[in-house]
C-alpha angles and dihedrals in degrees: 000000000000117000119235117217122231088245091057090047090051092050090049091050091048090051091048092050092048091050104038110012103054114111107255126212108240112184101176110034122200128182120257124186128218131168119274090246093055091044091053093048093048090048090055091052092050094046094047101038108016127092132231113307094020117132140178088255090056092049091050090048091052093045092051093047092049091047093049092048094047093050099031096116093045093048090053091050093046092047089061094054 
């Protein structure tokens, strides 16, 4: 197994924070339900790695936005099936 330097780990963490742990602006909030287990795990991520003002809702918002952007073209194609 290849070793990963602490510098590479830091860059990965910085990239993760920039992508998923920035506080999003949510103008029109709607409830979303997840299991207690998932909620607890997300809460640990936010508490350990997130900055001030970050929440599980913000993390879920960022995850959903990233997912929809990554799969945008496929979703459009699948929608037409």
